[in-house]
N, C-alpha and C positions, 0 to 999 in steps of 0.2 A: 050309597055304599062309598066307603072311603077308598080312594085310589092308593096305589103303592107309595106315591110321594107323600100323601097324607099320613099313611101308616108309619113310614120312616120318620117323618117329622114329629109324630106323636111319640115315637120311641126316643128320639133325640131330646125333645123338650122334657119328656118324662124322666129320662135318665139324669139330665142336668138338674131338674127341679128336685128329684129324689135325693141326689147327691148333696146339693146345697142344704136341703132340709135336714138330712142326716148329720151334716156338719154342725148346723145350728143347734140341733137337739142332742148333740153329742152321742149319736148312735152309729157314726160312720165306721168305727172300729169293728163293729159286729155285723156289718152289712157288706155284701159284695155288690158288684155291678148289676147283677140280675135283680137283686132286691131293691137297689136304688131305682131301677127302671120301673119295677112293679109299684113301688111306693109313689113314684112320680106320676105314673099313668092313673093309678087309683086316686091319687091326690088331685089330678086334673078333673076327673069325674066328680069327686067330692066338692071341689071348688066350684065347678059349674052348677052343682045342685044347691050349695049353700049361699053363694054370693047373690043370686037373684032374690033370695029371701030377705036379704039385707038392702035391696034396692040397687045393687051394683050388677051391671051386665056381665054375662059370662063371655066365653070366647067364640070366635067364628073361624079362626084359621091360625096360621103360623105367624106369631108376632111376639113382641116383648110382653104384651098383656097376657098372652097364652101361658108364657113362662111364669108370670106373676101369679096367675090363677092356679096353675099347677103347684107352685111353691106354697101358696097359702093352704091349699088342700092337703098337700103332703105334710106340712107342719101340723095341721089339725089331726091328720091320721096318726102321725108319730106321737103326738101328745096323748091321744086317747090310748094308743098301744102301751106307752110307758106308764100311763095312769093305771091301767088294769094289769099290767104284767109285773109292776114293782121293780125294784132295783135287783139286778142279778149280777152284781159285781162279785168276782171271786178273787181271792188272794192267790197269787202265783207262787 
């Protein structure tokens, strides 16, 4: 079971990774802080599932590598979402 410190660390790393990924993928304008956290945490899970398949180790704790893994996973997640959702730009 993850302790409170681990949970808060996951939220912080997830939020940062989701925010950076949304800026890279140009989706930041349509996402709030909660969605950034969700994308980052799901991205961390996705990164920890995908990277070992490529021969790269996942994460074990609070570190820069944890952020990188979460960022890679969040980028993959946002890419797939954009791929299937298409462009939704509207003229104001």
